[in-house]
C-alpha positions in Angstrom: 162.1 66.8 132.4 158.7 65.0 133.2 155.7 65.5 130.9 152.5 67.0 132.3 150.0 64.3 132.9 146.5 64.9 131.8 143.6 64.1 134.2 141.6 61.0 133.4 137.8 61.5 133.7 135.4 58.7 133.8 132.6 59.6 131.5 130.6 56.6 131.9 131.3 53.0 133.2 129.2 49.9 133.4 129.1 46.4 132.7 129.0 46.8 129.0 131.4 49.6 128.3 133.6 52.4 129.8 134.2 55.7 128.4 137.3 57.8 129.6 138.3 61.2 128.7 142.2 62.1 128.6 142.5 65.8 127.5 140.9 66.0 124.0 140.7 62.2 123.5 137.8 60.1 124.5 138.6 56.3 124.9 135.8 53.9 124.7 136.4 50.6 125.8 133.9 47.9 124.9 134.1 44.1 125.0 131.6 43.8 122.1 133.5 44.7 118.9 130.5 44.4 116.8 128.7 47.1 118.6 131.7 49.3 118.3 132.0 48.5 114.4 128.3 49.5 114.1 128.9 52.7 116.1 131.8 53.7 113.9 129.8 53.0 110.7 126.8 55.0 112.1 129.1 58.0 112.9 130.4 57.9 109.3 126.8 57.9 107.8 125.3 60.6 110.0 124.6 63.9 108.2 126.0 65.9 111.3 129.4 66.4 112.7 130.5 63.3 114.8 133.8 62.6 116.5 136.8 61.7 114.4 138.1 58.3 114.8 141.9 58.7 115.8 142.4 54.9 116.2 141.1 51.5 117.0 142.8 48.7 118.8 140.1 46.4 120.1 138.6 46.7 122.6 139.5 50.5 122.6 138.2 53.0 120.3 139.9 56.6 120.5 137.8 59.5 119.4 138.7 63.1 119.1 136.7 65.6 121.3 134.3 67.6 119.2 135.0 71.3 119.1 132.7 73.7 121.0 131.1 73.4 124.4 128.3 71.1 125.6 124.7 72.6 125.1 124.2 72.1 128.8 124.7 69.7 131.8 122.0 67.5 133.2 120.5 69.2 136.3 122.1 72.6 135.5 120.6 75.6 133.8 122.0 76.0 130.2 124.0 79.1 129.4 123.6 78.3 125.7 121.8 80.8 123.6 118.3 80.4 122.0 120.2 80.2 118.7 122.3 77.3 119.8 119.2 75.5 121.0 117.5 76.1 117.6 120.8 74.9 115.7 120.7 71.7 118.0 117.0 71.2 117.1 117.7 71.5 113.5 120.7 68.9 113.7 118.5 66.5 115.5 115.9 66.8 112.8 118.5 66.4 110.2 119.5 63.2 111.8 115.9 62.1 112.2 115.3 62.6 108.4 118.6 60.8 107.4 118.2 57.5 105.5 118.4 54.5 107.6 121.8 52.6 107.9 122.1 49.7 105.3 122.4 47.0 108.0 119.4 45.1 109.4 118.2 46.2 112.7 117.9 43.8 115.6 114.3 42.9 116.1 113.8 43.1 120.0 110.1 42.9 119.3 110.3 39.3 118.1 112.6 38.4 121.1 110.3 40.0 123.6 107.2 38.3 122.1 108.9 34.9 122.4 110.0 35.6 126.0 106.6 36.9 127.0 105.1 33.8 125.7 107.4 31.6 127.6 106.8 33.6 130.8 103.1 33.4 130.5 103.2 29.7 130.1 105.3 29.3 133.2 103.0 31.5 135.3 99.9 29.3 134.3 101.7 26.0 134.3 103.1 26.6 138.0 99.8 28.0 139.2 101.4 31.5 140.0 98.4 33.3 138.3 95.1 32.3 137.0 95.0 31.6 133.3 92.2 34.1 132.6 94.3 36.9 134.2 97.4 35.9 132.2 95.4 35.7 129.0 93.9 39.2 129.5 97.2 40.7 130.5 98.8 39.0 127.5 96.5 40.8 125.2 97.5 44.2 126.6 101.1 43.2 126.0 100.5 42.5 122.5 99.7 46.2 121.9 103.2 47.2 123.2 105.0 44.5 121.2 103.6 45.4 117.6 106.3 45.8 115.2 107.7 49.3 115.0 109.3 51.0 112.0 113.1 51.1 112.1 114.8 54.4 113.2 118.2 55.9 113.2 118.4 56.8 117.1 121.1 58.0 119.3 121.0 55.7 122.3 122.0 58.5 124.8 120.9 61.8 123.3 121.1 64.5 126.1 122.4 68.1 126.4 125.9 66.9 127.4 126.3 65.1 124.1 125.3 68.2 121.8 128.3 70.6 121.3 128.0 74.2 120.0 130.5 76.7 118.7 129.9 80.4 118.5 
């Protein structure tokens, strides 16, 4: 007797990672194991329910599906109750108020500032733009490149990633 084969759903796929759903299991394939390690640790620290890690065999991370149903789907009206939306808001506030993870954050600000400096120098050195225009716009960019406080953030928070029961 042949076993019934479950459908494989491609949840997301791009050059960094692919996530597949097979029944009640999500398989995340990521070439960057450091990113996967941080994700697993962050889920363990989160003060809200997160998927259970079933197993890891690099580059694959297997996660159990969360119980319940998605709060909604992008582009479609939500059928979730107002109580479900209020509970989701409370969970997001709880995550927002949680202590930051103990590892150092990557400082994108420093990287961007260095890159902008280099690009500005090239624009002036190669005569692409006048120096006064580059200088004036570099000052504007500095406002956006000010250091920001670290936060605990979900990189892809959307209604399809929030599950409700009852």
